[in-house]
Structure formats: structure tokens, C-alpha cells
C-alpha positions as CSV (number, residue, x, y, z in Angstrom):
1,M,99.7,11.0,122.6
2,G,102.5,10.7,120.1
3,A,103.4,13.6,117.3
4,P,101.9,13.4,114.0
5,P,104.2,11.9,111.3
6,Y,104.7,15.2,109.4
7,H,103.8,18.8,108.6
8,K,103.4,19.5,105.1
9,Q,104.7,22.8,104.5
10,A,106.8,25.1,101.7
11,A,110.4,25.9,101.5
12,R,112.6,28.3,99.9
13,S,115.2,26.3,97.7
14,V,118.7,25.6,98.4
15,A,121.1,25.9,96.2
16,G,122.6,22.1,95.3
17,Y,119.0,20.6,96.4
18,P,115.9,20.1,94.1
19,R,113.1,22.4,94.7
20,Q,110.2,19.9,95.5
21,G,110.4,16.2,96.6
22,L,112.7,16.2,99.8
23,R,111.6,14.9,103.4
24,I,113.3,17.4,106.0
25,G,113.4,16.4,109.4
26,Y,113.0,18.9,112.2
27,D,112.9,18.8,116.2
28,P,109.1,20.4,117.0
29,R,110.8,21.2,120.5
30,L,113.0,23.7,118.4
31,V,110.9,25.0,115.8
32,S,107.9,27.4,116.3
33,E,104.7,27.5,114.0
34,L,105.6,30.5,113.0
35,Q,109.1,29.5,111.7
36,L,107.7,26.5,109.8
37,N,105.0,28.6,108.3
38,A,107.6,30.7,106.9
39,L,109.4,28.1,104.5
40,V,107.8,28.9,101.2
41,G,108.2,28.8,97.9
42,T,108.6,25.0,97.0
43,D,107.1,21.8,97.9
44,H,108.3,19.8,100.4
45,E,107.6,17.4,103.2
46,F,108.6,18.6,106.9
47,V,108.8,15.7,109.2
48,S,108.6,16.2,112.9
49,L,111.0,14.0,114.7
50,E,110.5,12.5,117.7
51,R,114.1,12.4,118.7
52,N,116.5,15.0,117.6
53,P,119.3,13.0,115.3
54,V,121.9,15.5,116.6
55,D,121.2,14.8,120.4
56,A,121.1,10.8,119.7
57,S,125.1,11.4,117.9
58,W,126.4,13.9,120.5
59,S,128.2,11.6,123.0
60,D,129.8,14.5,124.7
61,Q,127.0,16.7,125.1
62,P,127.4,19.2,127.8
63,T,124.6,19.0,130.8
64,P,121.4,21.2,130.7
65,P,122.1,24.2,132.5
66,E,121.2,24.5,136.2
67,S,121.7,27.7,137.7
68,I,120.0,28.9,140.8
69,V,116.5,30.5,140.3
70,R,117.0,33.4,142.5
71,F,114.2,35.7,144.0
72,Q,114.1,39.4,142.4
73,D,112.9,41.3,145.4
74,D,110.1,43.5,145.3
75,R,111.9,46.5,146.2
76,F,113.4,46.0,142.5
77,S,110.3,44.2,140.6
78,G,107.6,47.0,142.2
79,E,105.0,44.2,141.8
80,N,104.4,40.9,143.4
81,S,104.1,37.8,141.4
82,L,100.7,37.1,142.6
83,S,99.5,40.7,141.6
84,K,101.2,39.9,138.4
85,R,99.5,36.7,137.6
86,R,96.2,37.9,138.4
87,R,96.7,40.6,135.9
88,I,97.2,38.1,133.2
89,G,94.6,35.6,134.5
90,G,92.2,38.4,134.4
91,A,93.1,39.0,130.8
92,L,93.0,35.4,129.9
93,R,89.4,35.4,131.5
94,K,88.6,38.4,129.3
95,A,89.4,37.0,126.1
96,G,87.7,33.4,126.9
97,Q,90.6,31.5,127.7
98,D,91.4,28.9,130.1
99,A,95.2,28.8,130.0
100,M,98.4,30.3,128.8
101,L,101.7,28.4,127.9
102,V,104.9,30.7,129.0
103,C,107.6,29.9,126.9
104,D,109.6,32.8,126.5
105,P,112.1,32.5,129.5
106,T,112.0,36.5,129.9
107,S,108.2,36.3,130.0
108,L,108.7,33.4,133.0
109,A,111.0,35.2,134.9
110,W,108.6,38.7,134.9
111,L,106.3,36.6,136.0
112,L,107.5,35.1,139.0
113,N,109.9,37.7,140.0
114,I,112.9,35.4,139.3
115,R,116.2,35.5,137.8
116,G,118.7,32.9,136.9
117,D,122.1,32.3,134.8
118,D,121.2,29.9,132.4
119,V,121.9,32.0,129.7
120,P,125.2,33.9,129.2
121,H,124.1,37.9,129.5
122,T,120.1,37.0,130.4
123,P,119.8,36.4,133.7
124,V,116.6,33.7,133.0
125,I,116.2,29.9,133.7
126,L,115.4,27.8,130.9
127,A,111.7,26.4,131.8
128,F,108.6,26.2,130.7
129,A,104.9,27.1,132.7
130,I,101.4,27.0,132.3
131,L,99.6,29.8,133.8
132,H,95.7,29.0,134.1
133,Q,92.7,31.7,134.6
134,D,92.3,31.8,138.5
135,A,96.3,32.9,138.4
136,S,97.5,29.7,139.7
137,L,100.6,28.7,137.8
138,E,102.8,25.5,137.0
139,V,106.6,25.8,136.3
140,F,108.5,22.8,135.3
141,V,112.0,22.8,136.8
142,D,114.1,21.1,139.2
143,I,113.2,22.1,142.7
144,S,116.6,21.4,144.2
145,R,117.6,24.5,141.7
146,V,114.9,26.9,143.5
147,S,116.7,29.1,146.1
148,P,115.0,29.2,149.8
149,E,114.0,32.7,149.1
150,A,112.4,31.9,145.8
151,A,110.5,29.5,146.8
152,T,109.1,31.4,149.9
153,S,107.9,34.1,147.2
154,F,106.0,31.6,145.3
155,R,102.2,31.9,146.1
156,N,99.6,29.5,144.3
157,V,102.6,28.0,142.4
158,S,103.3,24.5,141.4
159,V,107.2,23.6,140.9
160,L,107.0,20.2,139.2
161,P,109.7,18.4,137.6
162,P,110.3,19.0,133.8
163,S,109.1,15.3,133.2
164,D,105.6,16.1,134.3
165,L,105.1,18.7,131.4
166,P,103.5,16.0,128.8
167,E,101.0,15.0,131.5
168,R,100.1,18.3,132.5
169,L,99.9,19.4,128.8
170,R,97.3,16.3,128.3
171,A,95.4,17.4,131.2
172,L,94.5,20.9,129.4
173,G,92.2,18.9,127.0
174,G,88.8,20.5,126.6
175,Q,90.3,23.9,127.6
176,V,91.1,27.3,125.2
177,V,94.9,27.3,125.5
178,R,96.6,30.5,124.4
179,F,100.3,30.5,122.9
180,D,102.4,32.8,120.9
181,P,103.2,30.9,117.8
182,A,106.6,32.9,117.6
183,Q,107.8,31.5,121.1
184,T,106.0,28.3,121.1
185,G,108.0,24.8,119.8
186,L,105.6,22.9,117.7
187,W,106.1,20.2,120.4
188,F,103.7,22.0,122.4
189,I,100.7,22.3,119.9
190,Q,101.2,18.8,118.8
191,M,100.5,17.7,122.3
192,L,97.6,20.0,123.2
193,S,95.9,18.9,119.6
194,G,96.4,15.3,120.5
195,A,94.8,16.2,124.1
196,G,91.7,17.8,122.5
197,A,92.5,20.9,123.8
198,K,91.5,24.3,121.8
199,L,94.2,26.4,120.5
200,A,94.1,29.9,120.9
201,R,97.0,31.9,119.1
202,G,97.9,35.4,120.5
203,A,100.4,37.3,121.6
204,D,102.1,36.6,124.9
205,L,100.2,38.5,127.4
206,C,103.2,39.1,129.5
207,A,105.2,41.0,126.9
208,L,103.4,44.6,127.1
209,P,103.3,44.6,130.7
210,R,106.9,43.7,131.2
211,A,108.1,46.0,128.5
212,C,105.9,48.8,130.4
213,K,108.1,49.6,133.5
214,N,106.4,50.3,136.7
215,E,107.4,53.5,139.0
216,T,110.1,50.9,141.2
217,E,111.8,49.8,137.8
218,Q,111.9,53.6,136.1
219,N,113.3,54.5,139.5
220,G,115.6,51.6,139.1
221,A,116.7,52.1,135.6
222,R,117.3,56.0,136.6
223,A,119.5,54.8,139.6
224,V,121.7,52.3,137.2
225,H,122.2,54.5,134.7
226,L,124.0,57.1,137.3
227,T,126.0,53.8,138.5
228,D,126.9,53.0,134.7
229,S,127.4,56.5,133.2
230,A,130.2,57.1,136.0
231,A,131.9,53.8,135.3
232,L,131.8,54.5,131.1
233,C,133.3,58.3,132.0
234,R,135.9,56.8,134.0
235,F,136.5,54.6,131.1
236,L,136.4,57.4,128.4
237,H,139.1,59.6,130.4
238,F,141.2,56.2,130.6
239,V,140.9,55.8,126.8
240,E,141.9,59.6,126.4
241,R,144.8,59.3,128.6
242,E,146.1,55.9,128.4
243,G,144.1,53.8,125.4
244,T,146.9,53.9,123.0
245,G,148.7,50.7,122.2
246,Q,145.5,48.9,124.0
247,H,144.1,45.9,122.5
248,E,140.2,46.1,121.6
249,T,139.8,43.1,123.7
250,R,142.2,44.8,126.8
251,L,139.6,48.1,126.5
252,A,136.6,45.7,126.9
253,E,138.0,44.2,129.9
254,L,139.1,47.1,131.4
255,L,135.4,48.7,130.9
256,D,134.0,45.7,132.6
257,G,136.5,46.4,135.6
258,F,135.2,50.1,136.1
259,R,131.4,48.4,136.1
260,S,132.3,46.2,138.4
261,A,133.3,48.6,141.1
262,S,129.6,48.4,141.9
263,S,128.2,45.5,144.2
264,E,125.1,45.5,142.0
265,Y,126.9,45.0,139.1
266,H,126.0,41.3,137.6
267,G,128.0,41.3,134.6
268,E,127.6,42.6,130.9
269,S,124.1,42.7,129.1
270,F,125.9,41.6,125.9
271,P,129.8,41.0,124.8
272,A,130.8,44.8,124.2
273,I,131.5,46.0,121.1
274,S,135.0,47.6,121.3
275,A,136.2,48.3,117.5
276,V,139.2,50.4,116.4
277,G,139.2,52.0,113.0
278,P,137.8,49.8,110.1
279,N,136.7,47.4,112.6
280,A,134.0,50.2,114.1
281,A,132.3,49.7,110.5
282,L,130.9,46.7,111.2
283,P,127.8,47.0,113.5
284,H,127.8,44.1,115.4
285,Y,132.0,43.6,115.1
286,R,133.2,41.2,118.4
287,A,136.9,41.4,119.2
288,L,138.4,38.2,119.8
289,P,142.0,37.7,121.6
290,G,144.8,37.5,119.5
291,E,143.0,38.8,116.2
292,D,142.0,42.3,117.9
293,R,143.1,45.4,116.9
294,V,145.1,47.9,118.7
295,L,144.2,51.2,119.3
296,Q,146.6,53.8,117.6
297,A,146.9,57.8,117.4
298,N,144.8,59.5,115.1
299,Q,142.0,56.5,115.1
300,V,138.2,56.0,115.8
301,Y,137.4,54.0,118.7
302,L,133.6,52.8,118.9
303,I,132.5,51.2,122.3
304,D,128.9,49.6,122.5
305,S,128.3,47.8,125.7
306,G,126.0,47.5,128.6
307,G,125.6,46.2,132.3
308,Q,123.4,44.0,134.0
309,Y,122.4,45.3,137.8
310,S,119.8,44.3,140.2
311,A,117.7,47.5,139.5
312,G,118.1,47.0,135.7
313,T,119.8,46.9,132.4
314,T,121.9,49.4,130.5
315,D,123.1,49.7,127.1
316,V,125.0,52.7,125.7
317,T,127.5,53.4,122.7
318,R,129.9,56.1,122.4
319,T,132.4,57.2,119.2
320,I,135.6,58.9,120.3
321,W,138.6,60.4,118.4
322,N,141.8,59.2,119.5
323,G,144.2,62.3,118.6
324,P,146.4,63.9,118.9
325,E,145.8,65.4,115.8
326,A,142.6,66.9,114.3
327,P,140.4,64.4,113.3
328,P,139.5,64.8,109.3
329,A,136.4,67.2,108.3
330,T,134.6,64.6,106.5
331,L,134.5,62.0,109.8
332,C,133.4,65.3,111.9
333,E,130.3,65.9,109.6
334,A,129.3,62.4,109.6
335,F,129.7,62.3,113.3
336,T,127.6,65.3,113.8
337,R,125.0,64.3,111.4
338,V,124.6,60.9,113.2
339,L,124.2,63.3,116.7
340,K,121.9,65.3,115.1
341,G,119.6,62.2,114.7
342,N,120.5,61.2,118.2
343,I,119.3,64.3,119.3
344,T,116.4,64.9,117.3
345,L,114.7,61.6,118.0
346,A,115.5,62.3,122.3
347,R,113.7,65.3,121.6
348,A,110.5,64.1,120.0
349,R,106.9,64.6,121.4
350,F,104.4,62.1,119.7
351,P,100.8,60.8,120.1
352,A,99.9,57.9,122.7
353,G,100.1,54.8,120.8
354,T,102.4,56.5,117.9
355,T,104.4,53.3,116.4
356,G,108.7,53.3,116.5
357,H,108.3,53.1,112.8
358,R,106.5,56.3,112.4
359,L,109.7,57.8,114.5
360,D,112.5,56.0,112.9
361,A,113.0,58.6,109.9
362,L,113.7,61.2,112.7
363,A,117.1,59.8,113.4
364,R,117.8,59.5,110.1
365,Y,116.6,62.7,108.6
366,A,120.1,64.6,109.2
367,L,121.9,62.0,107.3
368,W,119.4,61.6,104.7
369,Q,120.1,65.1,103.9
370,A,123.8,64.2,102.8
371,G,122.8,61.3,101.1
372,L,123.5,59.1,103.9
373,D,121.8,56.4,106.0
374,Y,122.3,52.8,108.2
375,D,121.5,49.5,107.6
376,H,120.3,48.5,111.1
377,G,117.1,49.8,113.4
378,T,117.3,52.7,115.4
379,G,116.3,51.5,118.9
380,H,115.0,48.2,120.9
381,G,113.3,47.6,123.9
382,I,115.3,47.2,127.1
383,G,114.1,44.8,129.9
384,S,114.5,45.4,133.7
385,Y,117.6,43.4,134.6
386,L,116.3,41.5,131.8
387,S,117.2,41.1,128.1
388,V,118.9,43.9,126.4
389,H,116.8,43.5,123.2
390,E,113.5,43.2,124.8
391,G,110.1,43.4,122.6
392,P,107.5,44.1,121.9
393,Q,108.6,47.5,121.2
394,N,111.4,49.1,119.0
395,I,112.2,52.0,116.5
396,S,113.0,50.8,113.2
397,S,112.3,51.1,109.3
398,V,110.7,47.8,109.4
399,A,106.9,48.8,110.5
400,R,105.9,46.6,114.0
401,P,102.2,47.6,115.1
402,V,102.7,48.1,118.6
403,G,102.6,52.0,119.9
404,L,104.7,53.3,122.4
405,E,103.5,53.8,125.8
406,A,104.4,55.4,129.0
407,G,107.1,53.0,130.9
408,M,109.0,51.9,127.9
409,I,112.6,52.3,127.8
410,L,114.2,51.8,124.0
411,S,117.6,52.7,122.9
412,D,118.6,55.6,120.6
413,E,121.2,54.4,118.1
414,P,121.6,56.0,114.8
415,G,125.1,55.7,113.1
416,F,127.1,55.8,110.0
417,Y,129.4,53.0,108.8
418,L,132.5,53.9,106.0
419,P,133.7,50.3,105.4
420,G,137.3,49.9,105.6
421,E,138.0,53.0,107.5
422,Y,135.1,53.8,110.4
423,G,132.1,53.5,112.0
424,I,130.0,55.6,114.0
425,R,127.0,55.0,116.6
426,L,125.6,57.3,119.2
427,E,123.1,55.8,121.7
428,N,121.7,56.6,125.0
429,L,118.6,54.6,126.5
430,L,115.2,56.6,126.4
431,L,112.3,56.3,128.9
432,V,108.8,56.7,127.5
433,R,106.8,59.1,129.7
434,P,103.7,61.5,129.5
435,A,104.6,64.8,127.9
436,S,105.3,67.7,129.8
437,I,102.8,69.9,127.5
438,E,99.0,70.5,127.4
439,A,97.7,68.7,124.4
440,R,94.0,67.7,123.4
441,S,94.9,64.1,123.3
442,P,97.6,62.2,125.4
443,F,101.1,63.2,124.2
444,L,104.3,61.2,124.8
445,E,107.8,62.2,125.1
446,F,111.5,60.7,126.2
447,E,113.5,61.3,128.9
448,V,117.4,60.1,128.4
449,L,118.6,58.0,131.1
450,G,122.3,58.0,130.5
451,F,124.8,60.4,130.9
452,A,128.4,60.6,129.2
453,P,129.9,63.3,126.9
454,F,129.7,63.2,123.3
455,D,133.2,63.9,121.7
456,R,133.4,67.8,121.0
457,R,136.6,67.0,118.7
458,L,134.1,65.8,116.4
459,I,131.2,68.1,116.5
460,I,130.9,70.8,113.8
461,A,128.7,73.3,116.0
462,S,127.8,75.1,112.8
463,L,125.9,72.0,111.5
464,L,123.6,72.2,114.4
465,E,120.6,73.9,114.9
466,P,120.3,76.6,117.7
467,E,117.9,74.3,119.7
468,E,120.0,71.2,119.0
469,L,122.7,73.1,120.5
470,R,121.0,74.1,123.7
471,W,119.9,70.5,123.9
472,L,123.6,69.5,123.7
473,N,124.8,71.7,126.3
474,A,121.8,71.2,128.3
475,Y,122.9,67.5,128.4
476,H,126.4,68.0,128.9
477,E,125.3,70.2,131.9
478,S,123.3,67.6,133.2
479,T,126.2,65.0,132.8
480,L,128.3,67.0,135.0
481,T,126.1,67.8,137.7
482,R,124.9,64.4,137.7
483,I,128.0,62.0,137.2
484,G,130.6,64.7,138.4
485,P,130.2,64.0,142.2
486,L,130.5,60.2,141.6
487,L,134.1,60.8,140.3
488,D,136.9,61.5,141.9
489,Q,139.1,64.8,141.2
490,S,141.1,63.9,137.9
491,D,138.2,62.3,136.7
492,R,135.8,65.1,137.7
493,N,138.3,68.0,136.1
494,W,138.4,65.6,132.4
495,L,134.6,65.5,132.5
496,A,134.4,69.2,133.2
497,D,136.5,70.1,130.4
498,A,134.6,67.3,128.1
499,C,131.0,68.7,129.0
500,A,131.8,72.6,128.6
501,P,129.6,74.6,126.5
502,I,129.9,74.4,122.8
503,T,129.2,77.6,121.1
504,N,128.3,78.1,117.4
């Protein structure tokens, strides 16, 4: 069936355009229902186009990604695909729904235990699937892309060419089909409506199970964080020893090189934020060759980076002072308050089901007492060799109605930024686990996954509460115990000094 001629909605006014009366074309494959419904404010006509005019005029357009579909072995996933599909199929039955569209590439990767390289830094393939109530699944991808290992792992899975997708959507006529309005292009809704399917809007049923890592995934995360932390410690020692005079881009390359020593390393989980001095005040800064700064003496250096490993995904940030002079007192106070926020959140215990919104203030409290704050979220979800920014959970001042559950992994990254001078961000990843205390109802707490020292030159010990100082010294002791044996003698000696107890 063809698409309806247009979808009428309101839109925000745009400078230079009339407030009403425009006919605005959109590609229904690229725009979700939620996105279109968010365009409110004036009366315009939104026209669903059968062909994208950019595609029609783009003569030298690159070919679509064609990376190999790889199997993610059960020793990393901890649960086979058929078991996962039966779980989600059971949820569909319970909801009275016949099928679900799988339009999020990370959900498809998790559901089928596959990985690919269609997207930089995120090991997924760009494909769609239809999951049926009986746990059967149709995935629309060129069969030549599927590795033999992945193909043999597919049970009750039909691999169909992408050109078959319209026909298979029409075959859902009369059935109740679930889709996530935030992830699903309007083209799918148009096709299903035209076929007479009953539309069921709801959250992606893969999202929450994907976020709650099983025991195998949790152990994988612990293991890769030891490997990753060792690489980071080698890098931090290098920066202290030879960092002066190095470009931001070169420093990022060097850290990537330290990580590459692991045979399980598959590349960065996002482009590293390697930022010197004033550039560190830009939370999402990206250094470019020929435009980047050189690290000089007596400057702040911020490195926010992560890796993709077979057993998990990492993301960690450290801010250091590149001496030899003592850092300014105002910088040290701001750094210590950011550190206090990181520690306070890491130490938190809370009732099961608490949302990240309710925990966000813990990371900001010490900054607020000095009239300081930061304008970004405190924590985002982390995938298991998947996206470094994974929902549905987060820790942010913006409320999200998703309670934290055991097995979730989130970042803990408060910061402070002084434009034109410096930026501070300190980040570890946290695994949600059952609390180690007796309580009348279920409580949760965090387990810190990564281990690397916080720069003691920037810490004002007298600003730390006794329990914060005890936590910091215990963390540094664990860092030396866990990471020291993975380093050579020179790096181990440096780590011992960096992790020495701090006294008030």
C-alpha cells in the first residue's frame, strides 16, 4: 500500500519563514512518530515523501554499510538468542500482542547475539527485524553478510533480503503489532496501517532486559575494566613523564595504542575527548589534527575515553595537572568538590526502583554548596560490547521514569567547567547490585568497575569528610592491588606513588 499523502502537524516557527501555511516534506523512513509529534507551535502541512530528494540528487552517494554479521559467543552473552526471544515473545503474549518491530540496531544485536561494524564505535548492523509471539524472528539483511558462525547460531530465524520487508509488513494485517514510537520510522506505521494491522505503541521490550546485565556480562565487565584500567594507568604515567609538548590528538592516539595491546580490544567506544586547558571546558570537545592544542607545563589535561572489548564496553574520565608548579587553589577546590560528588554517588544506597533522577543531586551537592554546577547529565547507561550510551536508565536532573535495577551499568561523571580556562570531569562506571545491608525492603548499591588514581596534586584533603577520605584511600588501595600486577615495574612504581594514602 502507498503512503498517505501527508501528515498534518504543527511545527516550531523558523526565523525567516512564515508561522503557518508551509508544506514541509519529510522522509518517513528517517522520522519517527515521536519526532514528528514534537513539532508543535504553528500550523504547517507535513508531507510524507515516497522518495527522498537528497537521495535522488546525490549522484556519488556512498554504498550502504556491508560489514560482516558476527556471532557474539554465549561465553560473552551469557544467554542464547532463542532464550531471549522466548522471553520477549512471552511478554508479547502477556500484553496480547502478536509481533514487535525491532528497529533499534542495539536491540537487534542483543536479541540475536550478533555484532557488526556498520556504525563507527558501536558494533551493530543496520537492519530491521520482526519478532513474533512464538519467538520466531525475521531479520532483513543480505544473507551474504552473515558469517557461518552467526548463521549456525540462528534457530527459528529467517534471514530475508531487505527488499522483502514491505511484503512481510503487509502480511501482519489483522495482527496486533507493537512498536516503539521513539525508534520506529513513520514508514513502518504507514505500511502497517495500510495493511490493516492493529497498532500497539509501547517501549522496546528488549531495552530493559538488555540494560540488566546477566552474571556472565557482569563478570565480563569486571574483567575488561581491569584490562582497560591497566592501559589507562600506563597512559597517565606516560603523560606525567613525557606528555609536555604532545598534541591532543597524539595523546588520544597513544591511549588507543595502550588499549590495543589487548587481543580482545576492538577500538574506541567513542572518539576520545582529549582536551588541554581551555578546551577541557568544552564537555563534548573533539580535537582535530592541525587544530588541536599542545599540552604545556602547568595546565589541566582532561581525557575522556573508552574501549570496545569482546566482553564489555568501557568509559572513563580523568583530569590531571601537568606541573611542575603547584596548581591554583581555586582549581584544587573545584576538583575536590567534583571528586566529592563522584564519591558520594558511588557510595549511595537506595531502594530498588529508585530512578536516576532522584540520585542526581548526590553528585552535585558539594558543588552546589560553593555556588557551582555543571550543565550535563551525571550518568548514562553502558552496553555490553554495544553502545556506550545505552538506555533506558540514566542519572540526570531530567526525570526519566525508569527505576534502577540490579545488573544495570551507569557512568558516574560529575564535572565543573570554567570557560576559557579549564574543565574538570571525573568518571567511573558503576554496576548496580543488591545492597550488602539488611533492610525491610530490597535496597541497591553500586560497585565501582574501573580503577585508576585520582590526581592527588589536585585534592584538598581537608575538604573531604572522613568517610569520603576513607573511601578514596580504599579505592586507591584496590587500584594498586588489582592493577599493579598487570603493569611493568616502572609503571607499578608510579602507580604505588599515585595511590599512596592521603592524610587530612
